C-alpha positions as CSV (number, residue, x, y, z in Angstrom):
1,X,11.2,-3.8,22.6
2,X,10.7,-3.8,18.8
3,X,8.7,-1.1,16.9
4,X,6.4,-2.7,14.3
5,X,4.0,-0.6,12.3
6,X,1.2,-2.8,11.0
7,X,-2.2,-2.4,9.3
8,X,-5.1,-4.8,8.9
9,X,-7.4,-4.3,6.1
10,X,-11.0,-5.5,5.7
11,X,-13.1,-4.8,2.6
12,X,-16.9,-5.2,2.7
13,X,-19.3,-5.2,-0.2
14,X,-23.0,-5.0,0.5
15,X,-25.2,-5.9,-2.5
16,X,-28.7,-4.4,-3.1
17,X,-31.1,-5.1,-5.9
18,X,-31.8,-1.4,-6.4
19,X,-30.6,2.0,-5.2
20,X,-34.0,2.4,-3.6
21,X,-33.4,-0.7,-1.5
22,X,-30.2,0.9,-0.2
23,X,-31.8,4.3,0.5
24,X,-34.7,2.6,2.4
25,X,-32.2,0.7,4.6
26,X,-33.4,-2.7,3.4
27,X,-31.1,-5.6,4.0
28,X,-28.6,-6.4,1.3
29,X,-29.2,-9.6,-0.6
30,X,-25.5,-10.5,-0.1
31,X,-22.5,-9.3,2.0
32,X,-19.0,-10.2,1.0
33,X,-15.9,-9.6,3.2
34,X,-12.3,-10.1,2.3
35,X,-9.0,-9.0,3.9
36,X,-5.6,-7.8,3.0
37,X,-4.2,-5.4,0.5
38,X,-0.8,-4.0,-0.5
39,X,0.1,-0.4,0.3
40,X,1.4,1.2,-2.9
41,X,4.6,3.3,-2.9
42,X,2.8,6.4,-4.1
43,X,0.3,6.1,-1.2
44,X,2.9,5.6,1.4
45,X,4.8,8.7,0.1
46,X,1.6,10.7,0.2
47,X,0.9,9.6,3.8
48,X,4.4,10.6,4.8
49,X,4.1,14.0,3.2
50,X,0.7,14.6,4.9
51,X,2.3,13.5,8.2
52,X,5.0,16.1,8.1
53,X,2.8,18.8,6.7
54,X,4.4,18.5,3.3
55,X,1.1,19.0,1.5
56,X,-0.9,17.2,-1.1
57,X,-4.4,15.9,-1.4
58,X,-5.6,14.2,1.8
59,X,-7.6,11.0,1.9
60,X,-10.6,12.9,3.4
61,X,-14.2,13.2,2.4
62,X,-13.6,15.7,-0.3
63,X,-10.5,13.9,-1.6
64,X,-11.2,10.2,-1.3
65,X,-12.6,7.9,-3.9
66,X,-13.0,4.2,-3.8
67,X,-12.3,2.4,-7.0
68,X,-13.1,-1.0,-8.5
69,X,-11.7,-2.5,-11.7
70,X,-11.7,-5.5,-14.0
71,X,-8.0,-6.6,-13.8
72,X,-7.0,-9.8,-11.9
73,X,-3.3,-9.1,-12.5
74,X,-0.9,-9.5,-9.7
75,X,-0.3,-6.6,-7.2
76,X,3.0,-4.7,-7.0
77,X,4.0,-1.8,-4.7
78,X,5.2,0.2,-7.7
79,X,1.7,0.3,-9.3
80,X,-0.1,3.6,-9.5
81,X,-3.7,2.6,-9.5
82,X,-6.1,0.0,-10.9
83,X,-4.9,-1.9,-13.9
84,X,-8.2,-2.7,-15.7
85,X,-11.3,-0.8,-16.7
86,X,-12.0,1.2,-13.5
87,X,-14.9,3.0,-11.9
88,X,-14.4,5.4,-9.0
89,X,-17.0,6.8,-6.6
90,X,-16.7,9.6,-4.1
91,X,-17.2,9.2,-0.3
92,X,-20.6,8.9,1.3
93,X,-21.4,11.8,3.6
94,X,-19.5,11.6,7.0
95,X,-16.9,9.2,5.5
96,X,-14.1,8.5,6.1
97,X,-14.7,7.7,9.7
98,X,-12.2,7.2,12.5
99,X,-13.0,5.0,15.4
100,X,-10.1,4.1,17.8
101,X,-7.3,3.0,15.4
102,X,-9.6,2.2,12.4
103,X,-10.2,4.4,9.4
104,X,-13.2,3.4,7.3
105,X,-14.0,4.7,3.8
106,X,-17.4,4.1,2.1
107,X,-18.6,4.7,-1.5
108,X,-21.9,3.7,-3.1
109,X,-21.9,2.3,-6.7
110,X,-25.5,2.9,-7.8
111,X,-27.2,1.3,-10.8
112,X,-25.3,3.3,-13.4
113,X,-21.8,3.0,-11.8
114,X,-19.3,0.2,-11.4
115,X,-21.2,-2.2,-13.6
116,X,-19.1,-5.2,-14.6
117,X,-16.5,-7.5,-13.1
118,X,-15.2,-6.5,-9.6
119,X,-11.7,-7.9,-9.5
120,X,-9.5,-5.1,-8.0
121,X,-9.9,-2.4,-5.4
122,X,-8.3,0.8,-4.2
123,X,-8.7,4.0,-2.3
124,X,-7.4,7.0,-4.1
125,X,-7.2,10.8,-3.4
126,X,-9.0,11.5,-6.7
127,X,-10.9,9.7,-9.4
128,X,-8.5,9.9,-12.4
129,X,-5.0,9.0,-13.5
130,X,-3.5,11.9,-11.6
131,X,-4.8,10.5,-8.3
132,X,-2.5,8.8,-5.8
133,X,-3.6,5.4,-4.7
134,X,-3.0,4.3,-1.1
135,X,-3.4,0.6,-1.8
136,X,-4.5,-2.2,-4.2
137,X,-6.2,-5.5,-3.6
138,X,-7.2,-8.2,-6.2
139,X,-10.1,-10.5,-5.3
140,X,-12.9,-11.8,-7.5
141,X,-16.1,-10.4,-6.0
142,X,-18.5,-11.1,-8.9
143,X,-20.2,-9.1,-11.5
144,X,-22.3,-6.1,-10.7
145,X,-25.2,-5.7,-13.1
146,X,-26.8,-2.4,-14.3
147,X,-29.6,-1.3,-11.9
148,X,-28.1,-3.0,-8.8
149,X,-26.4,-1.0,-6.1
150,X,-23.3,-2.2,-4.3
151,X,-21.6,-0.4,-1.4
152,X,-17.8,-0.7,-0.9
153,X,-16.2,-0.2,2.5
154,X,-12.5,-0.2,3.3
155,X,-11.5,-0.4,6.9
156,X,-7.9,-0.2,7.9
157,X,-6.8,-0.7,11.5
158,X,-3.4,0.8,12.2
159,X,-1.2,-0.5,15.0
């Protein structure tokens, strides 16, 4: 028997014309899904410290922020966050959620937030340079324009 710890990551972006469309529960005009990411060393270390009760900021509702950025540069485990111009948003109420072995984070980027090229993605335990980033993914997901609202979900299934 071999012990293998694995994780499968799915990112989902739902795109709405306006924040009101999102609030009303209207259907998004586009949904994009992409997989994979790289766990960053700082995020792995934070998970280990939280696991043993070593302290630190948890990736919970009060502490988690999803971030998007403009860099398409390659990913390395030693990175400490997004490389380009970044925008971070806090969790929606009730997130992150845990169902079976899947943890899902969700943030809403309304008309005034996250406008520009969406090239890189992360979940962090804060919104600034002092935050620890669990992961990073680079994927060209288009350009969010001012006034539109996009939601970003990150689902990690652990096994």
